[in-house]
C-alpha positions as MATLAB code, in Angstrom:
seq = 'XXXXXXXXXXXXXXXXXXXXXXXXXXXXXXXXXXXXXXXXXXXXXXXXXXXXXXXXXXXXXXXXXXXXXXXXXXXXXXXXXXXXXXXXXXXXXXXXXXXXXXXXXXXXXXXXXXXXXXXXXXXXXXXXXXXXXXXXXXXXXXXXXXXXXXXXXXXXXXXXXXXX';
ca = [
     -72.474   39.649  -78.274;
     -70.027   38.759  -75.853;
     -68.392   35.201  -74.359;
     -69.288   35.813  -71.030;
     -73.228   36.012  -73.128;
     -72.609   32.684  -74.785;
     -72.834   30.289  -71.532;
     -75.760   31.465  -69.562;
     -77.379   27.755  -68.633;
     -75.074   26.788  -66.216;
     -75.516   25.987  -62.714;
     -72.679   27.742  -60.572;
     -73.129   25.946  -57.344;
     -72.288   28.748  -55.493;
     -69.224   29.299  -56.963;
     -67.649   32.792  -56.089;
     -64.732   35.211  -57.473;
     -62.624   36.907  -55.219;
     -60.757   39.283  -56.598;
     -57.034   41.140  -54.428;
     -55.912   43.377  -55.690;
     -53.634   46.312  -54.714;
     -49.941   48.309  -55.732;
     -47.502   46.535  -57.027;
     -45.556   45.050  -54.464;
     -48.013   44.570  -51.762;
     -47.650   40.548  -51.672;
     -51.313   40.216  -53.512;
     -49.922   36.299  -54.397;
     -48.568   35.232  -50.942;
     -52.383   36.256  -49.706;
     -53.677   33.931  -53.067;
     -51.363   31.371  -52.088;
     -52.427   30.871  -48.051;
     -55.528   31.504  -49.469;
     -56.357   28.859  -51.716;
     -53.791   26.753  -49.516;
     -57.021   27.498  -46.321;
     -59.693   26.527  -48.875;
     -58.291   23.552  -50.215;
     -58.048   22.949  -46.905;
     -61.546   22.895  -47.213;
     -62.761   21.027  -49.766;
     -63.439   23.890  -51.734;
     -60.571   23.607  -54.280;
     -60.318   27.186  -56.588;
     -58.693   28.104  -60.040;
     -56.012   30.854  -59.571;
     -56.653   33.610  -62.284;
     -53.183   35.607  -62.062;
     -52.812   38.700  -64.494;
     -49.401   38.197  -65.014;
     -49.377   34.372  -66.101;
     -52.511   35.559  -68.538;
     -51.207   38.202  -70.017;
     -48.366   35.768  -71.583;
     -51.502   34.313  -73.367;
     -53.757   37.179  -73.887;
     -51.258   39.401  -74.387;
     -47.954   37.588  -76.078;
     -46.735   40.498  -77.462;
     -47.668   43.427  -75.539;
     -48.802   46.708  -77.909;
     -48.803   49.801  -74.706;
     -51.198   50.456  -76.676;
     -53.809   52.592  -74.686;
     -56.723   50.683  -74.606;
     -54.449   47.397  -74.339;
     -55.559   46.810  -70.360;
     -59.527   47.619  -71.438;
     -59.646   44.651  -73.436;
     -56.767   42.069  -71.433;
     -59.250   43.243  -67.937;
     -62.274   42.499  -69.810;
     -60.582   39.656  -70.873;
     -59.789   37.589  -67.544;
     -62.836   38.828  -65.844;
     -64.507   36.152  -69.168;
     -62.351   33.535  -68.127;
     -63.029   33.948  -64.988;
     -67.080   34.451  -65.207;
     -67.314   31.236  -67.456;
     -65.438   29.516  -64.756;
     -67.820   31.099  -61.789;
     -71.110   29.403  -63.975;
     -69.144   26.206  -64.176;
     -69.327   25.671  -61.242;
     -65.507   27.294  -60.126;
     -64.863   29.499  -57.793;
     -61.660   31.804  -58.830;
     -59.530   33.995  -57.246;
     -58.582   36.633  -59.593;
     -54.414   38.517  -58.853;
     -54.154   41.337  -60.956;
     -52.809   45.324  -59.881;
     -55.182   46.578  -62.108;
     -55.474   50.335  -62.290;
     -58.060   50.713  -62.944;
     -61.517   50.123  -60.698;
     -63.454   49.914  -63.923;
     -62.015   46.657  -64.480;
     -63.352   44.975  -61.551;
     -66.590   46.067  -61.500;
     -67.045   44.372  -64.476;
     -65.890   41.638  -62.959;
     -68.465   42.228  -60.028;
     -71.516   43.140  -61.948;
     -71.164   39.146  -63.635;
     -70.100   37.454  -61.013;
     -73.243   36.764  -58.309;
     -71.808   35.850  -55.371;
     -68.534   38.318  -55.677;
     -65.887   39.986  -53.465;
     -63.142   42.719  -54.025;
     -60.279   42.272  -51.444;
     -58.263   45.110  -51.383;
     -54.137   44.642  -49.630;
     -53.413   48.805  -49.186;
     -50.181   48.989  -48.932;
     -47.809   51.841  -47.145;
     -46.269   53.883  -50.761;
     -45.035   51.911  -53.607;
     -41.947   53.873  -54.633;
     -41.520   53.615  -59.003;
     -45.044   52.641  -59.617;
     -45.972   54.002  -63.742;
     -49.238   54.975  -63.816;
     -52.259   55.808  -60.019;
     -53.337   52.958  -58.767;
     -57.211   53.253  -58.744;
     -58.123   51.963  -55.103;
     -61.625   49.963  -54.531;
     -64.130   52.962  -53.495;
     -66.255   50.205  -51.424;
     -63.532   47.097  -51.175;
     -65.085   43.652  -49.068;
     -61.889   43.275  -47.681;
     -59.166   45.832  -46.618;
     -56.381   43.976  -45.813;
     -52.935   45.344  -44.470;
     -49.169   44.500  -45.934;
     -47.662   45.142  -43.364;
     -48.816   43.604  -40.294;
     -50.465   41.027  -40.465;
     -49.609   37.413  -41.970;
     -50.374   36.014  -45.887;
     -52.232   33.727  -43.421;
     -54.123   35.672  -40.808;
     -55.556   37.751  -43.835;
     -56.139   34.989  -45.262;
     -58.475   33.832  -42.150;
     -59.724   36.925  -42.305;
     -60.892   36.286  -46.061;
     -61.777   32.742  -45.058;
     -64.345   34.204  -42.176;
     -66.140   37.005  -44.728;
     -66.964   34.268  -47.301;
     -68.277   32.030  -44.381;
     -70.364   35.372  -43.237;
     -71.709   35.574  -47.012;
     -72.366   32.187  -47.454;
     -70.259   31.130  -50.380;
     -68.391   28.082  -48.125;
     -69.527   26.318  -45.384;
];
């Protein structure tokens, strides 16, 4: 039994999950900070699950084993699922090279958005990032301020009925 399967009787109060993904240095964190501020102004407090911070807890001694990312991103998704099941909206902030990692969260969180921050060529990538096939929203790291991009995410949350 998986951790997220153990907690099933909570009323999620329409809590949502937003996975903000994109290549490294695509300003995902800037968008997330602006989004968190705009949601707070609407009375919506969110938990932010940021991969680099969680990695220090879940994998403090990285082994660089090829299965380690599978385990780490499943744990990250599990935490997000548990939070949303308890009524806490969640923003995931992670590069996440493989679509499958994000899809796990999408399948487990009923109110879910995948936001892709598209960026021109990023140099120095060790592995290829798989962009979403059908993201709920595509933002551009150039030409759009984090605040304007966050307003687009909030508008989509309202359109979907996840917030008022």
